[in-house]
Phi, psi and omega in degrees: 000151182270145175253146180287310180198158175249103184234130179286132180266124174230164180309127180087356181267073181298323181298322179294318178296314180298321180296320179293316179297315180298319179295315178297320179297315179299312180298319180295317179294320178297319178295315179298317180297322180296323176301314181292316180300315181300317180289323178299319178296318180293326183273341187297127176295142184241126172243289178264343183095352182295319182293310183296323180284349179271352181287126181212170182233139174232122178252128182232152175257149177083168181255125179273156176062031173243106183274119177058022177281161184293339181255008186304323182245023184295133174290339186273351178271101179237133179224155177233136175244114179250115186203152170278155182236055172236158182284352182246007183304317181294328179294323178289314182297315188254349182083176180219164175056202181300318180295323178294316181297329182266002180286150178298328182264018184300139175268196185287351179088200008282150179242132179285118182284349180260017180221129182300315176070199181236150179288146176297142176232072186298136178223328180282308183297315177299325178297319177292311182300318182288341183249008184305308183293317180295323179294316178299317180294322179298320180291313179301315182297318180294320178292317177302313181298321180295331181272350182270000000 
């Protein structure tokens, strides 16, 4: 994992404290994202292998698309995007047609009612749901470790 900076924290050194928290936060989010990515890969249905091999993670610092906002360059804004990169990923996750609409993992649609379609085979959402607590603990732990 990458560290933002290595700064010794002393009394009155707020910048050092912020750098440590920001570094821990980044490391924690990256670790949490990896947990979700690994399970999504394990759950992903495989036909040709293109979908499963397209699942990847991007961890970023700061808030994008905020023009001149107070948090635009914040060290504390860390996000992870875990996603497949195929044009049909959502069809597998949420299903299609009548079968998709009636699937337990059905998304908002739209679903063509005149086509049987395919049943949803959720892999991304269950990976997130199953790792929610572990991801939260990974973030807390990384920040704690950065401060120790």
